[in-house]
C-alpha positions as a Markdown table, in Angstrom:
| # | Residue | x | y | z |
|---|---|---|---|---|
| 1 | Unk | 66.7 | 116.8 | 95.4 |
| 2 | Unk | 70.0 | 117.2 | 92.8 |
| 3 | Unk | 69.8 | 120.2 | 90.6 |
| 4 | Unk | 71.1 | 120.5 | 86.9 |
| 5 | Unk | 71.4 | 123.5 | 85.1 |
| 6 | Unk | 71.6 | 123.1 | 81.2 |
| 7 | Unk | 73.1 | 125.3 | 78.8 |
| 8 | Unk | 72.1 | 124.9 | 75.5 |
| 9 | Unk | 70.7 | 127.4 | 73.3 |
| 10 | Unk | 68.3 | 124.8 | 71.3 |
| 11 | Unk | 65.4 | 125.4 | 72.9 |
| 12 | Unk | 63.8 | 121.9 | 71.2 |
| 13 | Unk | 66.3 | 119.8 | 72.8 |
| 14 | Unk | 66.9 | 122.4 | 75.9 |
| 15 | Unk | 63.3 | 121.8 | 76.9 |
| 16 | Unk | 63.2 | 117.5 | 76.0 |
| 17 | Unk | 66.0 | 117.3 | 78.1 |
| 18 | Unk | 65.0 | 119.1 | 80.9 |
| 19 | Unk | 61.6 | 117.0 | 80.5 |
| 20 | Unk | 63.7 | 113.6 | 80.7 |
| 21 | Unk | 65.6 | 115.0 | 83.8 |
| 22 | Unk | 62.3 | 116.0 | 85.8 |
| 23 | Unk | 60.5 | 113.0 | 84.9 |
| 24 | Unk | 64.3 | 111.2 | 86.5 |
| 25 | Unk | 63.2 | 113.2 | 89.6 |
| 26 | Unk | 65.6 | 116.1 | 88.9 |
| 27 | Unk | 65.6 | 119.4 | 89.8 |
| 28 | Unk | 66.2 | 121.7 | 86.5 |
| 29 | Unk | 67.3 | 124.5 | 85.0 |
| 30 | Unk | 67.3 | 126.4 | 81.4 |
| 31 | Unk | 69.8 | 128.6 | 80.2 |
| 32 | Unk | 70.2 | 129.1 | 76.5 |
| 33 | Unk | 73.8 | 131.0 | 76.6 |
| 34 | Unk | 76.9 | 132.2 | 79.1 |
| 35 | Unk | 75.3 | 135.1 | 80.4 |
| 36 | Unk | 72.0 | 133.2 | 81.4 |
| 37 | Unk | 74.2 | 130.6 | 83.4 |
| 38 | Unk | 76.3 | 132.5 | 85.4 |
| 39 | Unk | 73.1 | 134.4 | 87.0 |
| 40 | Unk | 71.5 | 130.6 | 87.5 |
| 41 | Unk | 75.2 | 129.9 | 89.0 |
| 42 | Unk | 74.8 | 133.0 | 91.5 |
| 43 | Unk | 71.6 | 131.8 | 93.0 |
| 44 | Unk | 72.0 | 127.8 | 93.3 |
| 45 | Unk | 74.4 | 125.2 | 94.0 |
| 46 | Unk | 74.5 | 122.4 | 91.6 |
| 47 | Unk | 75.5 | 119.0 | 91.3 |
| 48 | Unk | 76.1 | 118.7 | 87.6 |
| 49 | Unk | 76.1 | 121.3 | 84.4 |
| 50 | Unk | 75.7 | 119.9 | 80.7 |
| 51 | Unk | 77.2 | 121.9 | 78.8 |
| 52 | Unk | 77.1 | 123.1 | 75.0 |
| 53 | Unk | 80.2 | 124.3 | 73.2 |
| 54 | Unk | 78.7 | 126.0 | 70.4 |
| 55 | Unk | 76.7 | 128.9 | 72.2 |
| 56 | Unk | 75.4 | 132.2 | 71.2 |
| 57 | Unk | 77.4 | 134.5 | 73.4 |
| 58 | Unk | 80.8 | 132.0 | 73.9 |
| 59 | Unk | 83.1 | 128.9 | 73.3 |
| 60 | Unk | 81.8 | 126.1 | 75.9 |
| 61 | Unk | 85.7 | 125.4 | 76.2 |
| 62 | Unk | 86.1 | 129.0 | 77.5 |
| 63 | Unk | 83.4 | 128.8 | 79.6 |
| 64 | Unk | 83.7 | 125.8 | 81.7 |
| 65 | Unk | 86.8 | 126.8 | 83.4 |
| 66 | Unk | 84.5 | 129.7 | 84.8 |
| 67 | Unk | 82.1 | 127.9 | 85.4 |
| 68 | Unk | 83.9 | 124.9 | 87.4 |
| 69 | Unk | 85.2 | 126.9 | 89.2 |
| 70 | Unk | 82.3 | 129.1 | 90.7 |
| 71 | Unk | 79.6 | 126.3 | 90.9 |
| 72 | Unk | 82.4 | 123.2 | 91.7 |
| 73 | Unk | 79.6 | 120.9 | 90.2 |
| 74 | Unk | 80.2 | 118.2 | 87.9 |
| 75 | Unk | 80.4 | 119.4 | 83.8 |
| 76 | Unk | 79.3 | 117.3 | 80.9 |
| 77 | Unk | 80.0 | 118.3 | 77.5 |
| 78 | Unk | 76.7 | 117.6 | 74.9 |
| 79 | Unk | 77.5 | 119.1 | 71.7 |
| 80 | Unk | 77.7 | 118.2 | 67.9 |
| 81 | Unk | 81.7 | 118.9 | 67.9 |
| 82 | Unk | 82.3 | 115.5 | 67.2 |
| 83 | Unk | 85.7 | 115.7 | 65.9 |
| 84 | Unk | 88.7 | 113.8 | 67.9 |
| 85 | Unk | 90.2 | 116.6 | 68.7 |
| 86 | Unk | 87.8 | 118.4 | 70.4 |
| 87 | Unk | 86.5 | 115.3 | 72.8 |
| 88 | Unk | 90.1 | 115.1 | 73.6 |
| 89 | Unk | 90.4 | 118.6 | 74.3 |
| 90 | Unk | 86.9 | 118.3 | 77.0 |
| 91 | Unk | 88.5 | 115.5 | 78.4 |
| 92 | Unk | 92.0 | 117.2 | 78.9 |
| 93 | Unk | 89.8 | 120.1 | 80.4 |
| 94 | Unk | 88.9 | 118.1 | 83.4 |
| 95 | Unk | 84.8 | 117.5 | 81.8 |
| 96 | Unk | 83.8 | 114.3 | 83.8 |
| 97 | Unk | 81.9 | 112.9 | 80.2 |
| 98 | Unk | 81.9 | 113.9 | 76.9 |
| 99 | Unk | 78.7 | 113.3 | 74.8 |
| 100 | Unk | 78.0 | 113.8 | 70.9 |
| 101 | Unk | 74.4 | 114.8 | 69.2 |
| 102 | Unk | 72.5 | 112.8 | 68.5 |
| 103 | Unk | 72.4 | 110.5 | 71.7 |
| 104 | Unk | 70.2 | 108.4 | 73.8 |
| 105 | Unk | 68.5 | 110.1 | 76.1 |
| 106 | Unk | 68.0 | 107.0 | 78.2 |
| 107 | Unk | 71.3 | 106.1 | 78.3 |
| 108 | Unk | 72.2 | 110.2 | 79.1 |
| 109 | Unk | 69.7 | 109.7 | 82.1 |
| 110 | Unk | 71.8 | 106.4 | 83.1 |
| 111 | Unk | 75.2 | 108.3 | 82.8 |
| 112 | Unk | 74.2 | 111.3 | 85.0 |
| 113 | Unk | 72.5 | 108.6 | 87.6 |
| 114 | Unk | 76.0 | 107.4 | 87.8 |
| 115 | Unk | 77.9 | 110.3 | 87.9 |
| 116 | Unk | 76.1 | 112.5 | 90.5 |
| 117 | Unk | 76.4 | 109.4 | 92.6 |
| 118 | Unk | 80.1 | 109.4 | 92.6 |
| 119 | Unk | 79.9 | 113.1 | 93.2 |
| 120 | Unk | 78.0 | 112.7 | 96.1 |
| 121 | Unk | 80.5 | 110.1 | 97.4 |
| 122 | Unk | 83.0 | 112.6 | 96.9 |
| 123 | Unk | 81.6 | 115.4 | 98.1 |
| 124 | Unk | 80.4 | 113.5 | 101.4 |
| 125 | Unk | 84.0 | 112.9 | 101.5 |
| 126 | Unk | 85.1 | 116.7 | 101.4 |
| 127 | Unk | 81.7 | 118.4 | 102.3 |
| 128 | Unk | 80.2 | 118.9 | 106.1 |
| 129 | Unk | 76.6 | 120.4 | 105.3 |
| 130 | Unk | 73.6 | 120.1 | 107.9 |
| 131 | Unk | 72.3 | 123.5 | 107.6 |
| 132 | Unk | 73.6 | 125.1 | 109.9 |
| 133 | Unk | 77.5 | 124.8 | 109.8 |
| 134 | Unk | 79.3 | 124.0 | 106.2 |
| 135 | Unk | 82.5 | 122.8 | 106.1 |
| 136 | Unk | 84.8 | 121.9 | 102.3 |
| 137 | Unk | 87.7 | 120.2 | 103.5 |
| 138 | Unk | 89.8 | 120.7 | 100.6 |
| 139 | Unk | 89.0 | 124.4 | 99.9 |
| 140 | Unk | 89.2 | 124.7 | 103.7 |
| 141 | Unk | 86.4 | 127.1 | 104.2 |
| 142 | Unk | 83.6 | 127.1 | 106.7 |
| 143 | Unk | 80.5 | 129.1 | 107.4 |
| 144 | Unk | 78.4 | 128.9 | 110.2 |
| 145 | Unk | 74.7 | 129.8 | 109.5 |
| 146 | Unk | 76.2 | 131.7 | 106.5 |
| 147 | Unk | 78.9 | 133.6 | 107.6 |
| 148 | Unk | 82.7 | 132.7 | 107.4 |
| 149 | Unk | 84.3 | 130.5 | 110.0 |
| 150 | Unk | 87.8 | 131.4 | 110.9 |
| 151 | Unk | 89.5 | 127.7 | 111.2 |
| 152 | Unk | 92.7 | 126.8 | 111.8 |
| 153 | Unk | 94.7 | 123.9 | 110.2 |
| 154 | Unk | 94.7 | 122.1 | 113.0 |
| 155 | Unk | 91.1 | 122.3 | 113.6 |
| 156 | Unk | 90.2 | 121.4 | 110.0 |
| 157 | Unk | 91.7 | 118.1 | 110.7 |
| 158 | Unk | 90.4 | 117.3 | 114.3 |
| 159 | Unk | 86.7 | 117.9 | 112.7 |
| 160 | Unk | 87.5 | 116.0 | 109.0 |
| 161 | Unk | 88.4 | 113.3 | 111.5 |
| 162 | Unk | 85.2 | 113.5 | 113.6 |
| 163 | Unk | 83.0 | 113.3 | 110.6 |
| 164 | Unk | 84.6 | 110.7 | 109.2 |
| 165 | Unk | 83.6 | 108.8 | 112.6 |
| 166 | Unk | 80.9 | 110.1 | 113.9 |
| 167 | Unk | 79.2 | 108.5 | 116.8 |
| 168 | Unk | 82.1 | 106.5 | 117.1 |
| 169 | Unk | 83.7 | 107.0 | 120.4 |
| 170 | Unk | 87.3 | 108.5 | 119.5 |
| 171 | Unk | 89.9 | 108.1 | 122.3 |
| 172 | Unk | 92.3 | 110.7 | 123.4 |
| 173 | Unk | 95.1 | 108.4 | 122.0 |
| 174 | Unk | 93.8 | 107.9 | 119.1 |
| 175 | Unk | 93.2 | 112.1 | 118.4 |
| 176 | Unk | 96.6 | 112.4 | 119.6 |
| 177 | Unk | 98.0 | 110.1 | 117.1 |
| 178 | Unk | 96.0 | 111.1 | 114.5 |
| 179 | Unk | 97.0 | 114.6 | 115.4 |
| 180 | Unk | 100.7 | 114.4 | 115.2 |
| 181 | Unk | 101.4 | 115.8 | 111.7 |
| 182 | Unk | 103.8 | 115.0 | 108.7 |
| 183 | Unk | 106.3 | 117.0 | 110.1 |
| 184 | Unk | 106.5 | 114.9 | 113.7 |
| 185 | Unk | 105.1 | 117.8 | 115.2 |
| 186 | Unk | 103.1 | 116.0 | 118.3 |
| 187 | Unk | 100.4 | 117.1 | 119.5 |
| 188 | Unk | 100.3 | 117.4 | 123.0 |
| 189 | Unk | 97.3 | 116.9 | 126.0 |
| 190 | Unk | 97.5 | 120.4 | 126.5 |
| 191 | Unk | 97.3 | 121.8 | 123.1 |
| 192 | Unk | 94.0 | 118.7 | 122.4 |
| 193 | Unk | 92.6 | 120.3 | 125.4 |
| 194 | Unk | 93.3 | 123.8 | 124.3 |
| 195 | Unk | 91.9 | 123.1 | 120.4 |
| 196 | Unk | 89.0 | 121.0 | 121.8 |
| 197 | Unk | 88.5 | 124.3 | 123.8 |
| 198 | Unk | 88.3 | 126.9 | 121.0 |
| 199 | Unk | 86.8 | 124.3 | 118.3 |
| 200 | Unk | 83.7 | 123.8 | 120.1 |
| 201 | Unk | 83.5 | 127.7 | 120.8 |
| 202 | Unk | 83.4 | 128.5 | 117.6 |
| 203 | Unk | 81.1 | 125.8 | 116.1 |
| 204 | Unk | 78.6 | 125.2 | 118.9 |
| 205 | Unk | 75.4 | 127.5 | 119.9 |
| 206 | Unk | 71.8 | 127.7 | 120.7 |
| 207 | Unk | 70.6 | 124.1 | 119.9 |
| 208 | Unk | 73.5 | 123.5 | 117.7 |
| 209 | Unk | 75.5 | 120.7 | 119.6 |
| 210 | Unk | 78.5 | 118.6 | 117.8 |
| 211 | Unk | 81.0 | 117.3 | 120.2 |
| 212 | Unk | 80.6 | 115.3 | 123.2 |
| 213 | Unk | 82.4 | 114.3 | 125.8 |
| 214 | Unk | 83.0 | 110.9 | 127.0 |
| 215 | Unk | 84.3 | 111.5 | 130.6 |
| 216 | Unk | 87.4 | 109.5 | 131.4 |
| 217 | Unk | 87.8 | 108.3 | 127.3 |
| 218 | Unk | 87.3 | 111.1 | 124.5 |
| 219 | Unk | 84.9 | 112.3 | 122.2 |
| 220 | Unk | 81.9 | 111.6 | 120.0 |
| 221 | Unk | 80.8 | 113.6 | 117.2 |
| 222 | Unk | 77.0 | 113.8 | 117.0 |
| 223 | Unk | 76.4 | 116.0 | 114.6 |
| 224 | Unk | 74.4 | 114.8 | 111.5 |
């Protein structure tokens, strides 16, 4: 279930918006100022932030970059600031949408539905997570059982290629061709064997198995 954070100091509007979102099966947290928003972001991972610009302890534009950096969530500005310059500023900052008050809750819900679907599709391309192993390919960060996992650039490339082709046999020739890097440094057969061995030692333990050897052919990703 997708989790959304509302950052809006108008209690009535905040609660009404939360009601509509929960009715549409979203998990919703309500914050009424910037300080509360930061506390929530420390605790939860959000797919979307709905952010007012005029807050009692800060400006939404100033808050935007900090929240985006810390959460990685999509952001919708929901505000009474309807000047063209404000709308342009919001989009220039990188907001996913800018909605002015008053607004239609039905249209807002539809926009959120479309946006969250888009965010999920993008995350599927750049993030792998199964509850034990988490990899963010765009940021080149990885965690295993909550602990930082040290991966080389080559290992990130191998993992991403496997995950994009999960449950399909990747022949050794395919892997070797894919791993010929942009500087035309060829990854040879011995290097591939070594890389695969090291990678397995890093990510496979106990009952968590991800890479299956197809003898005489290649490998297959069998994780989620």
